[in-house]
N, C-alpha and C positions, 0 to 999 in steps of 0.2 A: 377218108382223105388222110394222107400221111402228113406227118409233121414236116414243115420246112425249117431246117436248122439254120438260123440266121445269126450273124455276128453283130454286136453293137459297134457302130462306127464312131470312134472318138474324133471330135473336131479339134485338130491340133491347134487351131487358132485360139481355142479357149484354154489351152494349157500353157502354164508359165514354167518353163524348165529352169529359170534362174530365180525362182522364188526364194527369198532370204529368210523367211520365217516371220512370225508375228512379234511386234514390239509392244511391250506392256505400256499402256497409256493410263496415266493417273488423272485424266480429265474427268471432272465431276459429271455425273449423269443424274438428272432429277428423277426421283421415285415418288409417286403419289399413291396413296392408299385409301381404301374404302372398306369399312367394317361391314360384314355380312350379318343381316338381321337374324337369320336362322342358319343352323349348321348345314353342311352339305349332306346330301344323301349318299352315303358310302356303304358299299357291300363288299365284304371280303370273301374269298373262296372258302368253301366248307371242307370238312374232312373227306367228303365223298368226291370232291372236285380236285383230285390229286394228280391227274395225268399231265403230261407235258403240254398237250393240246389246251387244257384248261388254263394252265399257267401262261402260255404264250398268247392265248386269245383274250383272256379276261383278267390276268394277274396284274397288269399295269394299265390302268384306265385313265384316260385324259378327261377330267370332269369339266373342262372348259371348251365350249363349242363356239366357233367363230362363224359369223355370217359372211359368206364370200361376196355377197352383193353390198355389204357395208362392213368393211374389215375392221373398223373401229367399234364394232358392236359385238359383244360376246354374251353367251348364255351359260347358265349352269342350273342344276336341279337341287333344290334344298330338301331338308328332311320332311317337309310337309308335302313334297312332290309338286311344288310350284316350279314352273320354268321361269327363271329370273333373268331379266334383261339388263345389261349394263351398256351404256353408251359413253364413249370417252373421246368425243370430238375435241373437247377442251380438257386435257388431262389434269389441269390444276384444280378443276371443280368437278369432283365425282360425287354421284349420289349413291344411295345404298342399294340400288337395284330396284327394278319394277317387276313384280310378278305379272306375267302375261297370260298364263294358263296353268290351271291345276289339272294334273292327269286324272282321267276318270277312275272311279273305284279305288282311290288311293289307299284307304285303310285296308281293304281286302287284298289288293295286289301286293302291297308292301310286305304283308305278313307271310307270303308264300315262301316256303323253304327252298333254298338253292337258287334263288333268283340272282340276277346279275345287276350291274349298275345300269341306269337309264342312259340311252344313247340317242343323239339327235343328228340329223343330216338335212341340209337345205338344198333341195334339187332345183329350186327356182326362186325368184324374188317374192313370191306370194304363197309358196307351199313348203311345208315342213313334214318330214317323216320322223316318227318317234317309236323306238322300241323300249317298252317299260322294263325289260329285263325279266319279266315274270310271265312271258308267253304271249304278249299282245303287241301288235303293230298298229299305230295310228297314223292317219294322214290328216294333217291340220291345214286348213285354209287360213293363212295369216293376213291376207291383204297386203298392201304395201307396208312393209315393216318399218320404213322410214317415217310413216305417218301415224304410227301407233294405233292401227285399226284393231278391231276385236278379232281374236283368234277363235276358231271353231273347228272341232273334230268332225270331219266329213266322211271318214271311212275307218273301219277297224277290222283287223284280221287276227285270228288266234291259231297258234299251232299247239295242239293239245299235248301236254306233257313235256314241252321243250321251252327252255328259257334261252332267249337269243338276244343278239344286238344287231342293229342296223350298221352295215359297213359302208354302203354306198347307195346312192339313188340319183336318178336324173329324170327330167321331164322333157318330153318331146312334144312340140306343138304344131308340127308340120302335118297337115291333113287332119289328124285327130289327136286329141290329148292322150298321150300314153306315158305312164309313170313306171319306170323300171326300178326295182328295189332289190338289193342283195342283203340277205340276212345270214348270220353265222351262229351256229350252235354246235356243241359237242355232245355226241350221243354215245351212250354206253350200250354195247351190243351183248346180248346173252348168247354167245356163240358156243357151239359144241367144242369139245376139246380138240378135235381134229381141225376145225376151222381156225381156232386160236393159234394152233401151231403153224398154219399156213399164212396167216395174216400178220405181217410184221407191224408192231405198234400196239399190240394188245387189244383189249376189248373196246377202246375208245376210238371214235371216228369223228373227224371234223366235217360238218355238213354245211354247204352253201345253198341256201334256199333262194332261188331267183324268181321273183314275182313280177308279173306284168299286169298293171291295172289300166283300164281304159275308161275314159270319161264319156258317159252316155249323155249327149246333149238333150235328148228328148225327155229323159227322166232327171237330169241334173244331178247324177250320182256317179260315184266311182264303182266299177265292177272288176272283180278279179277274173281275168280272162286266160291266164296261163301260169302254170307253176313248173319250174324246172329245178332240178336238184343235182348237185355235184358232191362227191365225197372224196376225202383224202385222209392220209395218216398224219398230217401235221396242219397246224393252223396257218393260214396265209400270212405272209409278211406284207403283201401288197395286193390290192384288188381294185379294179375299176370296170364299170360297165360302158359299153359303146352305145351310141345313139340308136334309137329305134329297136333295141334289143338284138342288134346284129351279132354281138359277141361279148365276151368277157375276157379280161386279161387278169391272170392270177400268178403271183409270184410266191413260191413256197419251197420248202426243203424237199418235200415229197409230193409227187404229182397228183392232181385231182383228176377224176373221171366222171362223166355223166352217168347217172343211174336212173333218172326219171324225167319225163316230160308229159304233161297232161294233154298236150295237143298232138304231138308226134311221138309215138312210142320209141324208146331208145332201143337200138339194135345192140343187144348185149354181146353178140358175137363179134361185132366190129369193135366195140369198146374193149373187149378182152384181147382182141388181136392188137389193138393200139397199145394197150398196157404191156403186152408181151414184147412188142417192138421196142418199148422204152425200158424193158427189163424190170418192170414193176411186179411181175408175177413170180419173182424169185421167192421161194419158200423161206420162212424164218427158220433159224436153227431149232432142232428138237430139244436142245438143252444148252446151257452155258456152263463152262468150267474154268477153274483157275488152279494153279499149283505153286508149290514151293519145292525145295529139294526133299523135304520130309513128308509132305502130305498133299492131297488133292481133293478139291471140293467140286461137286456137281449140283446144279440147280435145275429143276423142272418146274414148269407152270402147270398146275392141276385145275380141273373144273371146280366150280363152286360146290361147297358142301362135301368135299372129298375127305374121308377119314382113313385111319390105318386099316380098317377092315376091308377097304376096297383095294388095298395094295398087297401084293405077294412078292416078297423079296427072298432070293437065294444067293448067298454070298460065301465064297470060299477063298483060299489064298491066291487063286489065279483065275477065278471065273465069277461072273455076276449075271443075274437075271432078275429084272424088276418088271412086274406086270401090273397094269391098272385095269382091273376086271379082265376084259378080253384083249386088251391092247398091250403090246410089249413096249415099254419105254426104253429099256437098255438091256442088251444081252451080248455076251462075248467074253473072250479071254483078255485079261489085263496084259499090258506090255511087260510088266514085271510083277513079282509077287507082292502081296500086301500083308500087313499085320491085322488079322481079323479082330483081335481083342481091342485094338486101338481104333477100329472103324465102326461107324454107326450111321443111321439115317433117321430123320424125323420130319414132321410136317408142321409148318407154321403158316396158317392161312391157306393161301393157294399155292404155296411154294413147298416143294419137296427138296430137302437138302441131303445130299449123300456125302459123307466125309470118309475118305480113305487114307489110312496111314501106310506109307510106303515102307517096305521092309528094308530096302537099301536106298540110300539117298541118290536120287537121279531125277532128271527132267524127262517127262514123257511127251511124245508127239501126239498122243490120242488117249482117251480114257480106256477104250477097248480097241484091240487091233481090227483094222478094216472098217471102222465106223467113222464116217466123216460127217454125220448129221449134227454134231455138236460144234459150238463156237467157243474157242478159248478167249477169255478176257483177262485183263490185268488184275491181279489181286490188289485191293487197296493198300494192304500193308506193304506189298512189294513196291507199289508205286511210290509210297512215302519213303521207303528205303532208298530207292533210286534218286528221288528228289534230294534227299539229304546228302547223298554221295556227290551229286552234281551241283550242289548249292554254291560251292566255291567258284563256279564258273560265271556267276552273275553277281552284279553289285549295283547298289543304288547310290554309291558314292564314287567320287573320282579315284582313280587308281594312283595311290601315292608312290608305289614302287612297281613300275611297269616291268622291271627286269627279274622279278621273283619268279619261281618255278610255276606257280599257279596263276596264270594271267587271267584276270576277269574280263568279261565283256560288259558293255553297257547293257543294263537290263531292258532298255527300250529297243535294243536291236532285235530281240526275239520276243514276240508278243503272242498271247493266246489266240488273238484273232488271225494270226498268220498261219495257223495250222490248217491243213487241208480237211474240209468237212467230210464226215463219214457218208452223208447223203449228198447227192448232187442237186444243188439248188438250181431252179430254172424258172423262167418267166414263160408261161404258156398262154396263147390266145385261143379261146374256144369259140367255135362257130355256134350261134344260138339255134340254128336249124338242123345242121348235120350232126351236132353233138361231138364232133371230132376236134382235136387240137390242130390248128392250121399252121401255127408258128411256134417255134421253141427257141428261146434264148438261154444259153447256158450261163448260169451265174455262179458256178462252183468256185471261181477265184475272186468273186466280188462280194464283199460283205455288205449286207443291208445296213444303212445308216438311219434313214428316216423317210417318211412320206410327207407330202405337203400339197396343198391346193393353192396354186399360184394365181389362177384367173377363174372367174365364175363361169366362163363359157368354154373351159377346157377340162379335160380329164385330170385327175390328180397326177402329180409327178413323184418320182422316186429318186432318192439319192443313194448311190452305191459307191463303195470304196474301190478305187482303181489305183494300185500302188499305194502312195500315201495320201492321195487327193480324194476328195468327195466330188463325184460327178453327178450332175442332175440330169435325169432322163425324163422326157415328156412323151407319153403315148401319142402317136399320130392319129388324126381323125381319118386319114385315107392313106393307104399304102398298097403296094403290089404284093403278089403272092410270094415272091422270093426276097422281099424287102423287109428289113427289121422294123417292127412296129414302134420302136423307141428312138427318139431323137435327142441327141446330146445338146442341151441348151445352156449349160452353165457349169462352172467349176468353182469349188471352194478349196483353195490351196491347202494341202496338208491336213485337211479336216479328218480324214480317215486315221491318220497318225495321232492327231490330237485326241479324237474321241476314244481311241483305244487306251489312252492314259487316264481317262476319267472313270475311275472305278465306281463312283457314286452317281453317275449320270442316270437320270430317269427319263427326261424328255429331250428331244432335239428338233430343230426346224430351221427355217430361213425366212427372210422377208420376201414378199411377192416380187419385188424388183431385183432380188438376188444381190443386194448390196451388203448384206451381212448374214451370218449364221449364228445360231444360238444353241448352247448346251446348258441344260439345267440340271443341277444336282437334286438328290432326294430331299435335301434340306438346305435352305438358305441361299446357296450360291448360284449365280447366273453368269455364264461366260459368253461374251459377245466377240465374234471374230469378223472383222470388217475386211472388205475387199481392198486391195492396194489403192491408195489415193496419191495423186501427184503432190510432190513437195514444192514449196515456194521457190526453193533453190536446190540445185543438185547436191546430194550427199555422197560420201565415199565410204565404202566398206573398209574398215581398218585392217581386216584380215586378208582380203583378196585384192584390195585396191580398186575394185570395180566401182564405177559411178552408179549411184542408185537414184532414180528419179521418182520412185513411188514407194510408199511405206504402208504395210498392212498392220493395223493396230488390233490388239487384244485388250478387252476391258472386262473387269470383274466387278459384279454388283453383289453386295452382301445385303440381303433383305433383313429388315428389323423384325424377324420372327423366327422362332425355332420349331414351328409346326411343320409337318411334312408338306412338301409341294404336291398339290393335287391336280393341277392343270396348267397348260401352257398354250398361248396363242400369240401369233406374231402378225403385225401389220407392217406397212412400209416405214413407219416412224415410231412405233410403239411395241413394247413387249408386255403381254398380260401374264401375270403369274398368280395362280390361285392357291391359297393355303386353306386350312380348315375354317378360318374365321375372317380372313382378310383377302381382298383383291388388290394386288400390287400392279401399278401401271408404270412402266419404265419408259421414259421418253428418250429414245436413242438418236433421234434426228429432229432438226427444226424443219417444219414444212412451210 
């Protein structure tokens, strides 16, 4: 089945073209705190988890988990591997948290090398899915969590050799109880050299493990009935499962494809044809190179355990040939002559670096004539030089002399997030049975801002930047073949522009009723951006003279802690901020 390319339809009624910006409010906001009895369980990436996939999937972990069926209840995992519960119905009286479950085999699992942080997800009012980050998935029967019933592990599943996190799960109770769970892990592939050259992204692959569990009423146990697997070259920005395992929606920079299904074998020919249609089978460059007027540098990626004895290099003033055993890496005539005495090559790890000294200063269009397998990149030194030469064009201060020859721009006019991405980001909807992507939404011009769960009975929503605004999109439960599966449900004015200016931002989100958005720095500061509220009497803009009937307020909360922020959760009237030793509860609205 071919992709249906659909466009996101913006609801113009939710856009305010006359938005005047946020006004800083100095109104006091009460902040309540509760000390944590034991430290958080925190795991950082190891030296072997260095890929971009690792960093994106596991580098920034939200340690605070909110119960969508009781949004004033949050959970975290402490250093003893206890799941600790906090209830903040009355923010002014907080307890120290109540341990509700200690994860099985805590001492053994915590000691595993390369493990990730524990992740939780609540698919129903009485079920919890837990990934311990050390290769095990648990299904926990919690009972009614509002009544503080005993929690009990009723199912466990282990993926040997893989440390994963749970990304999403949902429970369907129509006909029979089925639990759909999506897991994420990054796998290193020991690929041959030829494969490594063909697969862009290196030896690491992001894997989505899609599990289907069925509750057997006669035996009163959960059984694993289906395993599906998707792979991609980047970690997903957004993921949600559809009811009854009909499909999965994935948003990522590089597209995912089905590779395995335990019930219905994947037709690899169809998958390959689908990938070819999307342009994903384009080969990676055989080498990368950069140059200056005086020299040129070439980089090759080599197989593991390659040494100089495996390489054979012949170099003259106008010709080069480099062989790796029986494979030719580079051969041909240079565009111009080189200085042999000033040229050299060496191996560092898996990288072969070739340094060529040009005899005459010039810029080359290729390393060797007629070879287009390489990709020219920008030399870091050259990029720094260009930056210094253009530095006078930007300014963080007001222009005191606008008539001078070098006129500066406002630095906020050109932002890093405004650059066109190298890879085309997209939101794809995969059919759970045919393994094909049925809908494709192009996100190349829309920066991802954050994901949020607004309602317990709906799929998670995603906030994307459109121009300067942040638009919230909710996946639809039902849609036609040619219809976009995303529905525009809300707008946060200028949030895309505001977030781009927050260099220390760590977490972002919004309230379930969409009345305010939150940006949280790595340390101490929390920024609240409220939707415009009607004023008691009309105001007038002094610059434009236009009458203003509503004002959007910005508030800044400084936490009484210098510890790094470890987690963020938001309800309709409260913001929960977790640091290493303290849970902060910010009461932003009176209920």
